[in-house]
C-alpha positions as CSV (number, residue, x, y, z in Angstrom):
1,M,31.1,75.5,158.3
2,A,30.8,78.3,155.7
3,H,31.3,75.8,152.9
4,L,28.3,73.9,154.1
5,K,26.1,77.0,154.3
6,R,27.1,78.0,150.7
7,K,26.3,74.5,149.5
8,L,22.9,74.5,151.1
9,K,22.2,77.9,149.7
10,R,23.2,76.8,146.2
11,D,21.0,73.7,146.5
12,K,18.0,75.8,147.6
13,E,18.6,78.2,144.7
14,K,18.9,75.3,142.2
15,E,15.6,73.7,143.5
16,A,13.9,77.1,143.3
17,R,15.0,77.5,139.6
18,K,13.7,74.0,138.8
19,E,10.3,74.8,140.4
20,L,10.1,78.1,138.5
21,T,10.9,76.4,135.2
22,K,8.2,73.9,135.8
23,K,5.6,76.6,136.6
24,V,6.6,78.7,133.6
25,G,6.2,75.6,131.4
26,L,2.7,75.1,132.8
27,F,1.9,78.8,132.1
28,N,2.5,78.1,128.4
29,K,-0.3,75.5,128.6
30,L,-2.8,78.2,129.7
31,P,-5.8,78.0,127.3
32,N,-7.1,81.1,125.5
33,H,-10.7,80.4,126.4
34,C,-13.0,79.4,129.3
35,L,-13.1,75.6,129.6
36,T,-16.9,75.7,130.2
37,C,-18.4,78.4,128.0
38,N,-15.5,79.0,125.5
39,E,-15.4,82.7,126.2
40,K,-12.1,84.2,124.8
41,F,-9.4,85.0,127.3
42,D,-6.9,87.8,126.6
43,K,-3.6,87.2,128.5
44,T,-2.6,90.9,127.9
45,N,-5.8,92.3,129.6
46,K,-4.9,92.9,133.2
47,E,-8.5,92.9,134.4
48,M,-9.1,89.5,132.8
49,V,-6.0,88.1,134.3
50,M,-7.0,89.3,137.8
51,A,-10.7,88.1,137.5
52,W,-10.4,84.7,135.8
53,N,-9.6,81.5,137.7
54,V,-6.9,79.1,136.9
55,V,-6.8,75.5,138.2
56,V,-3.4,73.8,137.9
57,R,-2.9,70.1,138.5
58,Q,0.9,69.8,138.6
59,N,0.9,66.0,138.9
60,K,-1.1,65.7,135.6
61,E,0.4,68.9,134.2
62,T,-3.0,70.2,133.2
63,V,-4.1,73.9,133.3
64,R,-7.7,74.8,133.2
65,L,-9.2,78.3,132.9
66,Y,-12.6,79.5,134.0
67,C,-14.3,82.9,133.4
68,P,-15.8,84.6,136.5
69,S,-19.5,83.7,135.6
70,C,-18.7,80.0,135.1
71,W,-16.6,80.0,138.3
72,D,-19.5,81.5,140.3
73,K,-22.0,79.0,138.9
74,A,-19.7,76.1,139.9
75,R,-19.3,77.6,143.4
76,Q,-23.0,77.9,143.8
77,L,-23.5,74.4,142.7
78,V,-21.0,73.1,145.2
79,E,-22.8,75.0,148.0
80,E,-26.1,73.6,146.9
81,I,-24.7,70.1,147.0
82,K,-23.1,70.7,150.4
83,S,-26.4,72.0,151.8
84,G,-28.3,69.1,150.3
85,F,-26.0,66.6,152.1
86,T,-26.3,68.5,155.3
87,N,-30.2,68.6,155.1
88,S,-30.3,64.9,154.2
89,K,-28.3,64.0,157.2
90,N,-30.7,65.9,159.4
91,D,-33.7,64.2,157.8
92,V,-32.5,60.7,158.5
């Protein structure tokens, strides 16, 4: 029984290592500028790291980076589109 528990634990650890390796590899693909406005991004600046938004598509292995102002504009646009769809449904 103990042998089985150890094996399961080793398998979990091995899977976790693989996942971490995959994520670290994607971190190396992190751009050094905003995808929309090309504002420079400093990976060593803690404030920038905490404020900027990263979108990762693991299946395509793409990493996209957006500055706070571009991210806010995109969110506003999505909200406008959502409210437009809501209003058009009520109009019909």
